[in-house]
N, C-alpha and C positions, 0 to 999 in steps of 0.2 A: 502493501499501499503506499500511494508516493504521497510525501507529505510536504508543503510548500507554504513561506511566508507571504502575505500579500497585505496590502491596504484597503482598509472599508472606506466608505463616502464620510464616514464620520471620522476619517484620523487614526483610526484605533488599526494596529496590524492585526487580520486576519489570521487566521492558520485552516483553511479548507483542507479538505481529505479528497482527493482528487475523485475518488471514487464511490464517495457516500452523495447521495443523492436525499431529497426531501421527500418526508416520508409521514403518515400518522406516528405512526409509532413511533416520529422524534418529537413531534407535535408532545405527545404524550407526557415523551420523556420527558420535556422544558416543564411542565407543571407542577413539579415535585411532586411525585406521583402519592410515596409515600407517605411523608408530612400529610399531605391532604385527603388521603385514607386514614391516618391516625386521628384528625380530626372531627373528622367525618363519620369516625367511626361511634368515638369518645358523644357527639352528638345524639347515636341513633339510640344509644344505650342510654341517654340522657332521659330521650323521649320514651322509651319503651317505660323506663322507670318510672315516670310521673305519669305515661297513658293519660286518659280526658281527653283526646283528640282523633281517637280512631283512627286506622292504620294509614287513611287521606292526609288525614291531618297530620301524622307524623313525618308520610312523605315530604309534604310538602316544606316541614320543619330540617327536614335532613337534604334536601334537593337544595334548599336554597343555603343550607352551608358549605354543602358541596359546590356549588356554585361559585361560592364568595372563595372558597379554599382555590381552586382554578386560577380562578383571576388574580389570586393573590400570587400564583407560583410562577405562572406566565410571566407579569409582571415583571417577576424578580431576576428572573433566567432575561428577560431584553434590559432591565436599568444593568446586568452585569454585566453585558454581553461585551463591553468594552474591555474591562479588567481582565474577562476569562481571555478573551483572544490575544492579548496582550501576556499573559502568563501561559497561552498552549493547553489552555486544559482541554484535553479529551475527551471528559466526563460530562461537555454541554454540545448538546446538538446544533446550538449557534453557533459552536466552533468546526464541529465535522462537518456543518451542512447538513446534516440530520433534519434540519426546519430552517426556516426565512424569517428574519429579524419582523415582517409588515407581516407576517401569518402569525404571528407569536404573538405580536402587539394587536393586533386585530383578537384573534382570540381572547386575549387578557380584557380587551372594553364588551366584547360579544359576552364573554361568561358572568363582568361584571353586571351588566346590563339585567341578564338573567335572575341574578343575586337580589337585585334592587327590585324587581318583580315578584319574584315569591316572597322575598321578606317581606313586603309591604301585604301579602296576601296572607299573611301571619297575625294583623294585626297593627293598627299604625304605630304603638306604642312599639313594640316587639321588631317591627319591620327597623325603627329608626336606630333602636339599640343593637341591630344587625350590621345594621349601615354604620354606626358609629365604630364598632370592634371592623370588621373592615377596611374600613377607612383611616383607620390605625394600623393594621397590617401595609397597606399600600401607602401612607406614611415612613413608616420604616424602609422600605424597600426603596422608595426617592430617595428618603433623605435620611430620617433618624438613626440607620443603620453607621451612618461615619460619626456619629454624635457618642459624644457621655449620655444622654437621653434615650440610646438603642435599648434598653429594657422597658422604657414606656410603653410602648406599643403591645408587647409578650404580655403587659404586667394588665392594661384595658381589654387589651381584645378577647382572654382568658377568661378573668373576670368575670365581661359580660357575657359569655357562653353559657352560662343556668341560665342567666336572667333574660336571655332569647328563648330557653326553652319553656321555660315557666311563665312568660307572659304572653306566649301563644297557645297557651290554652283558654279555653270558654272561660269568661270573668277573671284571668291570668294575674296574678299579682307577681309582686317582685318575690324572689328569695331570700331568706335572712342572709345581713350584711356577711357573718362569719363566712358564709357559703361563697359568696362572691371572691370575699378576700384570700382562702385558701386556694382557690381556682386560682388569681391571680396571680398569688406566690407559685403554684407550681408550673405555671406558664413562664415565669421568671425565671424559674429555676433552670426549665428547659430552654430556653435561652443561652443561657450563661454557658450548660451542657454543649449544645447542639454544636456551636462554635469552637468548642475545642479542639475538634482534629484540624481544623483548617486556620488557627491563629494567625500563624507564621505565613501563609500565605497571604489573608488579610492583609498584614502589616506591611507587605511588600507593595501590594497594590493600592495601598491607600487609605483603608476600611479602619478607621480609628473610632468603633465602639468602643463600653465601659468595659465589654467583656476584654480583646484585643489590648488598651489602657493596662488593665490589674496585669494580665501575663497570665499564661493556662495554669500557674500552682495558685495563685491567690484565687483565680476564675472555679477553679475547681473546688475550693474550702466554700466559695460564693453559692454555689450551684447546689451543693449539697447542706449545705445550711436554710437554705430557701425553701426545695424540698422537705427538709426534716420540718421545718414551720409552718407547713403545708399538712405536714401529717399530727404536727400536736392542734392544731387550730383543727382539724376535724373529728382530735379524739376529745377535746375536753371541752368546746364549743355548744356541742349539742347537749340537751336538758337530756336529763336520766342518766343512770349508768354507761357508764362502758360496755361495748360491744364485746365479743371476742374478737367481731373483724376486725374493730379498733385495734386492739391490744395484738394481735397478728401484724397487721400493716406497720405499727409501732416499730415490733422488733425486725421486720424485714426494714424497716428502714434505718435506724443504729447500724444493724449490722452492712447492707450496705454504704451508709455515708461512713463506716468504718472503713472500708475497703476505696472507697474514691481517696481520704484524707489522706491514709495514711501513704498509700501507693507513689503520689507524685513527690514525696521524698525522696525515693531511691531513682526514680526513672522519670519525669516530665512529661515525657510523651509518648507513655503505656495510655492503650484505650481504655483501661479498664475503669481509671474514671469517670468517663464518658459514659460507658455503658452500664456501670453501677449508680451511677443519678437516670442514666434513662431508664432503667429497671425500676426505682423509687418512685419515681412520676407514674411508671406502671401502676405500680401497687395504688397509690393516690387516687389517678385515676379510676379504679374500681371502688374505691372507698367513697368517691367521692360520687358515685354512682347512689351505690345503695344507701347514704346520707338521705338525698337526693328525693330520692322516692319515698324518706319517711319525713324528712321535714315539709313537703309542697300539698 
């Protein structure tokens, strides 16, 4: 496979692969399918846990989030195209030629329009809340990821996710503030964990968000502590005695936090802290779903 560098119309150095052609698979790859599927799956679990809208109503909520996540992923890859091409990122379809810039940008806008329509169909307040969450994610892609406020869109978007689900119910109401706080802490911790493998690349290409400024070791600590704080909120904030599930999640969280915090002392480049933190996030997400069902 021949590799050659060229210059794109925006002045960045492109790195097309001569034997690669644009395809639907490339467009799908550009949407960050795995993160989109995780957030959409979490929404589906929350919607199923609270019930109240029937299958069609639940599908509307999940569809709105899925469309929003697709728009966010495509926006992210298009916004990062210049940096990715300059770095020769072979895992990016806009670099390899599997996707075209105009097509990705158009897909992002189309998915955003679908997201707005589906969100509005869930009710005016719920639609507005979800629009704010998606707008926060777009602001991260377009600007805030390079600033000290890189964490803020994650805190806002994840914190509002349970609210969108509960406000979309007939006669919907806001969830407890502690539930939104736990979701926001979880999302912020996921942000710090998510950038761990790419911190060096980000710094070389001009991305100076808060995790990049702190460095890998301190970001590991922040990520672990944030998801631990989320676990503690979910454990102590609800009324009534602590459940067995709560104690189990806390035990898993403490164990994985220990793995995440101890490993960087010996090897700052290890992927174990990243995997451990994401494991905590998964346990917290499951606990979040169970508690949402019990308080709504």
